[in-house]
LUMLUMNU-781515 format. One line per 3 residues: number of its first residue (from 0); their letters; for each residue x, y, z of C-alpha. Coordinates in pm, 1 decimal. Layout:
<kolgus>
NUM) a) X Y Z; ...
</kolgus>
This chain:
<kolgus>
0) mir) -2283.9 -2773.8 2640.7; -2156.6 -2558.7 2356.2; -1780.4 -2525.6 2353.8
3) lsa) -1645.0 -2175.7 2415.1; -1992.5 -2040.2 2495.9; -1870.3 -1840.9 2796.5
6) lal) -1589.5 -1699.9 2586.4; -1831.8 -1600.5 2313.4; -2048.7 -1409.9 2559.0
9) lll) -1746.0 -1229.1 2695.7; -1632.7 -1123.7 2351.1; -1974.9 -1012.9 2232.4
12) aga) -1958.6 -754.4 2509.9; -1606.7 -643.6 2414.8; -1622.1 -651.8 2034.2
15) sta) -1689.4 -281.1 1987.9; -1389.7 -190.8 2205.3; -1156.8 -409.9 1997.7
18) qaq) -1283.4 -258.7 1673.3; -1231.4 91.8 1806.1; -873.8 4.3 1903.6
21) eaa) -796.8 -123.6 1554.7; -944.8 187.4 1394.4; -716.8 404.1 1608.5
24) tpa) -400.7 209.9 1522.6; -184.9 393.8 1268.2; -42.7 206.1 973.4
27) ada) 336.4 166.4 974.8; 531.5 117.9 653.9; 785.6 -163.4 666.7
30) pma) 1145.8 -32.6 657.8; 1385.4 -122.3 380.6; 1498.9 -480.3 442.1
33) vat) 1771.6 -703.0 299.2; 1774.3 -1079.1 251.1; 1924.5 -1145.9 594.8
36) dwr) 1632.5 -966.0 762.2; 1395.1 -1246.4 663.2; 1347.9 -1600.0 794.4
39) tvp) 1166.1 -1882.5 620.5; 889.3 -2052.5 819.8; 974.8 -2424.8 846.5
42) aen) 734.6 -2625.7 630.2; 671.2 -2862.7 922.7; 536.0 -2567.5 1124.6
45) llv) 325.7 -2413.1 845.8; -44.1 -2502.0 851.2; -209.9 -2439.6 513.9
48) idt) -583.1 -2375.5 555.8; -770.2 -2343.8 226.7; -1123.1 -2208.6 260.8
51) nrg) -1400.8 -2104.8 27.0; -1292.7 -1746.4 108.5; -924.2 -1796.2 31.3
54) ril) -604.8 -1926.9 187.2; -490.6 -1883.8 548.1; -132.5 -1966.1 647.9
57) vem) -62.3 -2026.5 1017.0; 285.3 -2051.2 1165.0; 254.9 -2303.6 1446.0
60) tpe) 467.2 -2255.8 1757.6; 567.1 -2587.0 1917.5; 791.6 -2402.4 2166.2
63) aap) 476.5 -2259.5 2326.3; 230.5 -2549.9 2292.0; 392.1 -2875.8 2174.5
66) lhv) 92.7 -3098.7 2250.3; -151.8 -2877.0 2063.3; 77.2 -2830.9 1763.3
69) erm) 121.4 -3205.4 1738.0; -258.1 -3251.7 1753.2; -299.8 -3005.1 1465.0
72) rvl) -40.4 -3197.9 1262.8; -211.9 -3530.4 1330.4; -557.2 -3403.5 1238.3
75) arr) -436.5 -3222.3 926.4; -253.2 -3533.6 807.9; -570.0 -3738.1 850.4
78) gff) -771.6 -3487.4 649.0; -992.0 -3441.9 955.5; -1052.8 -3070.3 896.4
81) dgi) -1144.8 -3096.2 527.8; -1498.0 -2967.7 472.7; -1553.5 -2854.0 833.5
84) vfh) -1741.9 -2525.0 870.0; -1672.0 -2209.9 1069.4; -1966.5 -2264.2 1299.8
87) rvi) -1920.2 -1965.7 1531.5; -1792.6 -1629.8 1406.7; -1811.0 -1304.1 1603.3
90) dgf) -1710.5 -978.7 1440.7; -1450.9 -798.9 1649.5; -1349.5 -1130.4 1804.7
93) maq) -1278.9 -1458.7 1626.4; -1375.2 -1731.2 1378.0; -1416.0 -2078.3 1533.5
96) tgd) -1403.8 -2413.5 1355.7; -1276.5 -2769.6 1397.5; -1608.5 -2930.1 1494.7
99) plg) -1710.0 -3215.0 1258.9; -2072.9 -3173.3 1369.6; -2079.1 -2799.1 1305.6
102) tge) -2280.4 -2743.7 1623.6; -2012.5 -2661.2 1880.9; -2055.6 -3004.9 2040.9
105) gqs) -1827.8 -3219.7 1823.6; -1462.9 -3315.3 1840.6; -1204.1 -3559.1 1706.9
108) pyp) -1181.9 -3921.6 1826.1; -857.2 -3842.6 2009.8; -837.5 -3775.0 2385.7
111) dlk) -869.5 -3421.2 2517.2; -546.3 -3229.4 2564.6; -375.1 -3103.5 2877.0
114) aef) -382.8 -2723.5 2882.3; -72.9 -2535.8 2770.0; -172.0 -2186.1 2877.7
117) tfr) 189.5 -2097.7 2959.8; 533.9 -2234.2 2876.7; 890.7 -2221.0 3003.9
120) rap) 1121.8 -2003.4 2793.1; 1480.0 -2129.2 2772.1; 1793.0 -1933.7 2673.8
123) etp) 1785.7 -2098.2 2330.5; 1417.0 -2018.9 2270.5; 1398.5 -1763.3 1988.0
126) fae) 1280.4 -1440.2 2147.7; 1303.2 -1079.0 2032.1; 1213.9 -825.3 2299.9
129) vaa) 1029.7 -510.3 2191.3; 926.0 -365.4 2528.7; 1024.3 -412.4 2891.5
132) pag) 759.4 -295.2 3139.1; 853.8 -337.2 3505.1; 914.3 -703.3 3586.4
135) aal) 825.5 -834.1 3239.8; 931.0 -847.8 2876.2; 713.9 -825.0 2564.7
138) gfl) 829.9 -953.2 2230.3; 803.6 -1221.6 1965.7; 870.4 -1593.6 1968.8
141) nsl) 910.2 -1621.0 1592.1; 578.1 -1467.4 1475.1; 393.5 -1519.3 1805.1
144) piq) 353.0 -1215.8 2033.4; 434.4 -1317.7 2390.1; 482.9 -1183.1 2739.5
147) tqp) 749.8 -1337.9 2957.8; 955.1 -1289.5 3269.5; 1285.2 -1105.6 3211.3
150) tal) 1575.6 -1308.1 3075.7; 1789.1 -1207.2 3376.9; 1569.7 -1426.2 3599.5
153) mat) 1691.5 -1741.2 3419.6; 2000.8 -1734.0 3641.1; 1783.1 -1771.8 3951.4
156) tad) 1545.4 -2054.4 3848.2; 1599.2 -2426.8 3904.6; 1555.6 -2516.4 3537.4
159) gkv) 1730.3 -2209.1 3396.3; 1407.2 -2100.4 3226.6; 1138.9 -1836.6 3280.9
162) hgw) 762.0 -1824.2 3251.2; 602.3 -1707.7 2922.5; 266.2 -1701.2 2746.9
165) gty) 119.9 -1591.9 2416.0; -106.1 -1290.2 2390.9; -424.9 -1273.3 2186.4
168) cpg) -341.4 -1026.9 1909.8; -508.1 -1036.4 1565.3; -433.8 -1360.8 1381.4
171) vag) -339.7 -1557.0 1691.8; -464.8 -1917.1 1685.6; -619.0 -2047.5 2006.9
174) mar) -776.8 -2374.1 2114.4; -1142.6 -2386.9 2216.0; -1241.5 -2585.7 2524.6
177) dea) -1522.1 -2654.4 2769.3; -1513.6 -2510.8 3121.3; -1251.0 -2764.8 3227.6
180) nds) -897.7 -2646.6 3155.0; -787.3 -2978.6 3004.8; -1076.6 -3020.0 2759.1
183) ans) -937.6 -2885.3 2428.9; -956.3 -3137.9 2146.3; -1000.6 -3030.7 1782.5
186) qff) -1196.4 -2704.8 1786.2; -986.8 -2392.5 1738.5; -1033.9 -2023.2 1668.8
189) lmr) -848.8 -1753.6 1476.1; -855.4 -1401.0 1616.4; -1009.3 -1130.0 1400.4
192) qpy) -920.6 -857.7 1652.7; -701.9 -829.1 1965.9; -839.6 -949.0 2296.8
195) pal) -564.3 -996.5 2557.4; -819.5 -1072.3 2830.6; -802.7 -1429.6 2699.3
198) dkr) -431.5 -1463.9 2780.4; -341.8 -1765.9 2998.3; -701.3 -1894.0 2973.7
201) yti) -698.6 -2066.1 2632.0; -398.3 -2238.8 2477.6; -225.3 -2047.6 2197.6
204) wgr) -55.4 -2265.5 1935.7; 29.3 -2031.9 1645.7; -48.9 -1719.6 1448.0
207) vvs) -183.3 -1635.4 1102.8; 109.3 -1497.9 903.1; -82.9 -1463.8 576.3
210) gld) -457.8 -1446.0 518.8; -581.9 -1236.3 809.9; -802.2 -1063.4 552.9
213) vvr) -955.6 -1403.9 480.1; -1019.3 -1466.1 850.8; -1195.9 -1130.6 873.0
216) aik) -1402.1 -1205.6 561.6; -1551.4 -1528.9 701.8; -1927.1 -1506.1 740.7
219) vgd) -2031.8 -1366.4 1078.7; -2282.2 -1559.0 1286.5; -2642.6 -1445.1 1314.0
222) gen) -2751.1 -1676.8 1593.4; -2699.8 -1704.6 1966.9; -2336.4 -1665.8 2080.3
225) gmv) -2226.5 -1598.8 1722.5; -2346.7 -1928.6 1575.9; -2373.4 -1926.7 1196.0
228) tad) -2722.0 -2062.1 1129.6; -2720.8 -2073.8 748.4; -2463.2 -2132.0 475.3
231) pdr) -2147.2 -2108.8 688.3; -1805.8 -2071.6 530.1; -1583.6 -2377.9 547.3
234) mtr) -1232.7 -2515.3 529.5; -1196.1 -2699.2 201.2; -853.9 -2849.2 270.0
237) vri) -608.4 -2829.4 561.7; -254.2 -2963.2 531.0; 92.3 -2926.8 679.0
240) asd) 308.8 -2755.1 415.9; 579.7 -3021.5 445.3; 325.9 -3285.6 336.2
243) lpd) 239.2 -3103.6 13.6; 429.1 -3176.7 -308.4; 666.8 -2904.9 -428.2
246) ter) 417.1 -2808.4 -697.2; 160.7 -2717.9 -429.1; 372.7 -2603.7 -135.6
249) pvi) 368.3 -2233.7 -41.6; 685.1 -2075.8 95.6; 652.0 -1792.7 342.4
252) qvm) 918.7 -1559.7 472.6; 857.1 -1343.8 777.7; 1069.7 -1048.4 877.3
255) das) 1300.0 -1175.9 1151.8; 1194.0 -1015.2 1478.6; 1560.3 -997.2 1582.5
258) sga) 1664.9 -803.0 1270.7; 1755.7 -436.6 1252.7; 1480.4 -375.1 999.9
261) frt) 1220.8 -510.0 1241.7; 1354.2 -301.3 1529.1; 1322.2 5.3 1306.1
264) lve) 962.9 -90.2 1225.6; 879.7 -132.0 1595.8; 1027.4 206.2 1684.5
267) gvr) 814.2 368.1 1415.2; 499.4 210.2 1556.1; 599.4 299.4 1911.8
270) tar) 653.2 662.9 1813.4; 319.2 678.6 1631.3; 122.4 516.3 1914.4
273) gad) 295.3 687.4 2206.0; 156.1 587.8 2543.2; -104.2 368.0 2370.9
276) fsi) 162.0 137.3 2222.5; 75.2 -231.8 2236.3; 253.7 -537.1 2100.7
279) cdv) -65.4 -601.9 1903.3; 7.0 -283.3 1705.6; 311.5 -447.8 1546.0
282) dlp) 246.4 -628.0 1217.7; 510.3 -871.1 1093.7; 589.3 -810.6 724.8
285) vqv) 566.1 -1131.2 518.3; 656.6 -1250.6 169.9; 466.0 -1544.7 18.4
288) sgp) 594.7 -1734.2 -281.5; 532.3 -2068.8 -445.9; 220.7 -2205.0 -614.6
291) aap) -109.6 -2024.8 -582.4; -386.9 -2168.3 -368.2; -610.0 -2415.7 -552.3
294) av) -929.4 -2277.8 -696.5; -1241.1 -2341.2 -488.8
</kolgus>
């Protein structure tokens, strides 16, 4: 059985809707920011994906999916992903990879993972609220867009925490699986467009903070369910930034979602979008420094 086949069929039907939404989203200029408005992504949580199309930087979110983030660290440190192709790519949806066979049937030698579709948000969990629809809160856990129960409910729960989950905005990194919930292993996908219908169905473990243009440039599949039948693009090297020597390590700063500059940015987007405002409309400004990606 091909992993994520049901998901691919679902997204083939919805791709045109996602593209239309992006086309209607107005661009928002980032407000003037000072040094304190930025945070540096910890090198241990920065996944550096070099591809034949360019570099993709993913901020991993262990607060939301600790088991899956640790699996990505283990596989990257073993060089498991090096040379693996993007075997299924659907325009208006996602680019999928992580299969050593390149067929949708392969995986790592490690056991499958228990699903982490949701998580428990604690008072100390970094969270910046940007909207509060009735009975919920929308915001960012670092760079990850999430929905969660209101903070006020923490006082009423046994563990002092509330329910939360990531939402599938552009750049969000999700884990592919078979029909069984606890069947994710090594295959993952990077969102090219928003598709929140996937929320709480596939584990989210991070978000692209630099290189979304690269994700969208990856060769689209021409076969059934978005399979790339000839000359697929590939990951040339995947590493955790903390494992790279200083001469090769990128440094990325993301505008702090709790900063005044970010709140100003959100209000600008909210005003422009009006009733159509979505958390997926909010782009996090980033600054990348350090050595350039190696030549392919």
